[in-house]
C-alpha positions as CSV (number, residue, x, y, z in Angstrom):
1,M,73.8,-121.9,19.3
2,T,74.6,-120.8,22.8
3,A,72.2,-119.5,25.5
4,E,74.0,-116.1,25.2
5,Q,73.4,-116.0,21.4
6,L,69.7,-116.8,22.0
7,Q,69.4,-113.9,24.4
8,H,71.1,-111.6,21.9
9,I,68.6,-112.7,19.2
10,R,65.7,-112.1,21.6
11,R,66.9,-108.6,22.3
12,R,67.3,-107.8,18.7
13,F,63.9,-109.2,17.8
14,L,62.2,-107.1,20.5
15,I,64.0,-103.9,19.5
16,Y,62.9,-104.4,15.9
17,V,59.3,-105.4,16.7
18,D,58.7,-102.8,19.4
19,A,59.6,-100.0,17.0
20,Y,56.8,-101.1,14.7
21,I,54.3,-101.4,17.6
22,A,55.2,-97.9,18.8
23,R,54.1,-96.4,15.5
24,A,51.3,-98.8,14.7
25,G,48.3,-96.6,15.6
26,K,45.0,-98.5,15.2
27,M,46.9,-101.6,14.1
28,Q,48.8,-101.8,17.4
29,P,46.5,-104.6,18.8
30,M,47.3,-106.9,15.8
31,M,51.0,-106.1,16.1
32,K,50.9,-107.0,19.8
33,L,49.0,-110.2,19.0
34,K,51.7,-111.1,16.5
35,R,54.5,-110.4,19.0
36,E,52.7,-112.7,21.5
37,H,52.3,-115.3,18.8
38,C,56.0,-115.3,18.1
39,A,56.8,-115.9,21.8
40,F,54.4,-118.8,22.0
41,V,55.8,-120.3,18.8
42,A,59.3,-120.1,20.3
43,K,57.9,-122.1,23.3
44,N,56.3,-124.6,21.1
45,A,59.4,-125.1,19.0
46,R,61.4,-125.7,22.2
47,E,58.9,-128.2,23.5
48,L,58.7,-130.1,20.2
49,A,62.5,-130.2,20.0
50,E,62.7,-131.5,23.6
51,R,60.1,-134.2,23.0
52,N,62.0,-135.4,20.0
53,G,65.2,-135.7,21.9
54,W,67.1,-132.6,20.7
55,E,69.7,-131.2,23.0
56,P,71.4,-127.8,23.5
57,P,72.6,-126.1,21.3
58,A,69.8,-127.2,19.0
59,L,67.2,-126.3,21.6
60,F,68.4,-122.7,21.8
61,A,68.3,-122.6,18.0
62,A,64.7,-124.0,17.9
63,E,63.6,-121.3,20.3
64,A,65.3,-118.6,18.2
65,L,63.6,-119.9,15.1
66,G,60.2,-119.8,16.7
67,L,60.8,-116.2,17.8
68,L,62.0,-115.1,14.3
69,H,59.7,-117.1,12.0
70,D,57.1,-114.3,11.6
71,I,59.3,-111.2,11.8
72,G,58.2,-110.4,8.3
73,R,54.6,-109.9,9.5
74,F,55.5,-106.5,11.1
75,P,56.6,-104.7,7.9
76,Q,53.8,-106.5,6.1
77,L,51.1,-105.1,8.3
78,E,52.6,-101.6,8.4
79,E,53.0,-101.4,4.6
80,Y,49.9,-103.2,3.4
81,G,47.5,-103.2,6.4
82,T,46.8,-106.9,6.2
83,F,48.3,-110.3,7.1
84,R,47.0,-111.9,3.9
85,D,50.0,-112.8,1.8
86,E,48.0,-113.1,-1.4
87,C,47.0,-109.4,-1.0
88,S,50.4,-108.2,0.0
89,I,53.8,-110.0,0.2
90,H,55.1,-113.4,1.1
91,H,55.8,-112.9,4.8
92,G,58.3,-115.7,5.0
93,L,60.4,-114.2,2.2
94,R,60.1,-110.8,3.8
95,G,61.1,-112.3,7.2
96,M,64.3,-113.8,5.7
97,Q,65.2,-110.5,4.2
98,V,64.6,-108.6,7.5
99,I,66.9,-111.1,9.4
100,Q,69.6,-110.6,6.8
101,E,69.2,-106.8,6.6
102,E,69.2,-106.4,10.4
103,Q,72.0,-109.0,10.8
104,I,70.1,-110.6,13.6
105,L,71.9,-114.0,13.1
106,D,75.4,-112.5,12.8
107,G,77.8,-114.6,14.8
108,I,75.9,-117.8,14.4
109,D,77.6,-120.8,12.7
110,E,77.1,-120.3,9.0
111,P,75.4,-123.6,8.1
112,L,73.0,-123.2,11.0
113,Q,72.3,-119.6,10.0
114,K,71.5,-120.7,6.4
115,S,69.2,-123.5,7.7
116,L,67.3,-121.1,10.0
117,L,66.9,-118.5,7.2
118,L,65.5,-121.2,4.8
119,A,63.1,-122.3,7.5
120,V,61.8,-118.8,7.9
121,R,61.6,-118.3,4.1
122,Y,59.5,-121.4,3.5
123,H,57.6,-122.0,6.8
124,N,54.3,-120.6,5.4
125,D,54.2,-122.3,2.1
126,R,51.1,-124.3,1.4
127,E,53.1,-127.6,1.3
128,L,56.4,-128.6,2.9
129,N,59.3,-127.8,0.6
130,R,61.3,-131.0,0.6
131,A,63.7,-129.7,-2.0
132,I,65.5,-127.3,0.3
133,L,69.0,-128.2,1.7
134,P,68.7,-131.5,3.6
135,E,70.2,-129.9,6.7
136,A,67.5,-127.3,6.7
137,L,64.6,-129.7,6.4
138,P,64.4,-130.7,10.2
139,W,64.2,-127.0,11.0
140,L,61.5,-126.3,8.5
141,K,59.4,-129.3,9.8
142,L,59.9,-128.0,13.3
143,I,58.8,-124.5,12.7
144,R,55.7,-125.4,10.6
145,D,54.4,-127.6,13.4
146,A,55.3,-125.1,16.1
147,D,53.6,-122.3,14.2
148,R,50.4,-124.3,13.5
149,L,50.1,-125.3,17.2
150,D,50.0,-121.6,18.2
151,I,47.7,-120.7,15.3
152,Y,45.3,-123.1,16.9
153,R,45.6,-121.4,20.3
154,V,45.0,-117.9,18.8
155,I,41.9,-119.0,16.8
156,I,40.4,-120.9,19.7
157,K,40.9,-118.0,22.1
158,T,39.4,-115.5,19.6
159,L,36.4,-117.7,19.0
160,Q,35.8,-118.6,22.7
161,D,36.1,-115.0,23.8
162,G,33.7,-113.8,21.1
163,E,36.3,-111.4,19.7
164,V,36.2,-112.2,16.0
165,E,34.7,-108.7,15.2
166,K,37.4,-107.1,17.4
167,H,40.2,-109.0,15.7
168,P,38.9,-109.9,12.2
169,D,42.4,-110.3,10.8
170,V,42.8,-113.4,13.0
171,V,40.2,-115.1,10.7
172,L,41.4,-113.3,7.6
173,H,38.2,-111.1,7.5
174,L,36.2,-114.1,6.4
175,E,32.4,-114.3,6.8
176,L,31.7,-115.5,10.3
177,N,28.5,-117.5,9.7
178,G,28.9,-118.5,6.1
179,P,28.7,-122.2,5.1
180,P,31.7,-124.3,4.1
181,S,32.5,-124.0,0.4
182,P,32.4,-127.0,-1.9
183,R,36.0,-126.6,-2.9
184,I,37.2,-126.7,0.7
185,L,35.0,-129.8,1.4
186,K,36.4,-131.5,-1.7
187,S,40.1,-130.7,-0.7
188,I,39.8,-132.0,2.8
189,S,37.9,-135.1,1.7
190,Q,40.9,-135.9,-0.6
191,H,43.5,-135.0,2.1
192,E,44.8,-132.2,-0.1
193,P,46.0,-128.9,1.5
194,P,43.2,-126.4,0.9
195,A,44.2,-123.1,-0.8
196,Y,43.8,-119.8,1.0
197,A,42.2,-118.4,-2.1
198,D,39.3,-120.8,-1.7
199,L,38.4,-119.7,1.8
200,H,35.1,-117.8,2.0
201,S,33.9,-118.4,5.6
202,V,35.3,-119.0,9.1
203,S,34.0,-122.6,8.7
204,D,36.3,-122.9,5.6
205,F,39.2,-121.6,7.7
206,L,38.6,-124.0,10.6
207,L,38.4,-127.0,8.2
208,M,41.6,-125.9,6.6
209,I,43.5,-125.6,9.9
210,L,42.1,-128.9,11.1
211,S,43.4,-130.6,7.9
212,W,46.9,-129.6,9.1
213,T,46.7,-132.5,11.6
214,H,47.3,-134.9,8.7
215,Q,50.4,-132.8,7.8
216,M,52.2,-132.6,11.1
217,E,55.9,-133.7,10.8
218,M,57.2,-133.7,14.4
219,L,55.3,-136.9,15.4
220,P,54.2,-138.2,17.8
221,A,55.1,-135.0,19.8
222,A,52.9,-132.7,17.7
223,H,49.8,-134.8,18.1
224,E,50.5,-135.4,21.8
225,I,50.5,-131.6,22.3
226,M,47.3,-131.3,20.3
227,F,45.6,-133.9,22.5
228,Q,46.8,-132.3,25.7
229,R,45.4,-129.0,24.6
230,N,42.1,-130.4,23.3
231,I,42.7,-128.5,20.1
232,I,40.5,-130.7,17.8
233,E,37.5,-130.7,20.2
234,N,37.7,-126.9,20.8
235,L,37.8,-126.1,17.0
236,T,35.1,-128.7,16.2
237,A,32.7,-126.9,18.6
238,F,32.5,-124.0,16.1
239,L,31.7,-126.0,13.0
240,P,28.2,-126.6,11.6
241,D,26.6,-130.0,12.1
242,R,26.8,-131.5,8.6
243,P,27.4,-135.1,7.4
244,E,30.4,-134.2,5.2
245,I,32.0,-132.4,8.0
246,K,31.4,-135.3,10.4
247,S,33.0,-137.6,7.9
248,F,36.1,-135.4,7.7
249,L,36.3,-135.1,11.5
250,A,36.2,-138.9,11.9
251,S,39.4,-139.1,9.8
252,L,41.4,-136.9,12.2
253,P,43.9,-138.4,14.6
254,T,42.6,-139.2,18.1
255,Q,44.5,-140.2,21.2
256,N,43.0,-143.7,21.1
257,K,44.0,-144.2,17.5
258,E,47.6,-143.0,18.2
259,Q,47.9,-145.4,21.1
260,K,46.7,-148.4,19.0
261,N,49.1,-147.4,16.2
262,G,51.9,-147.2,18.7
């Protein structure tokens, strides 16, 4: 992908998204947050790719993928009023359909175009789909890590600013002060990806996203970024002080552990 093609994709993305924002009404703040999220994920994808030694034109494609990965969120919110896939649509699949319908990747090399579409399609699945085309797998790994890194940013900012009630969709409308559920505690203790259907409280949600640290693929770059941004510490500050949670937190990667392993 060339720099000019990336600029064209960025323009097409903004035209599509801004049309949704213009008619969003009371959902406009969430639409704007999602547009901002896409921009940050694009930056994360570029940084992860650079740290892993990728060069142009792959860097341009990484940035484009980050920008487009959640394009299905905009029709999802307009049509269903929620970002919860289990209550509406699979936003990765809808995103792939939007990109094809709007011909946003027209002119891009066909194998790359197919890889990017597959990465958008499967980026939000509970587990990494290793059965997709081999050439698409690096893109899928990249976007899952880049996406998660910015989800951390959004959650931390919302919690630190005390804006959960203002933006409840950010924490999936979960109970703010509820205890962690036994199912979530069991999943994370066994290093299994928790299911969204088992989430009942914000504590459940925080434990789930912290469990992603064991699933990062773009290593060591993804963990390095997490350490630099103090992500684990910032999220941990909002969890209850319970022995089973402390045990789980002790299993998470730390900078000292990474240095020893290196």
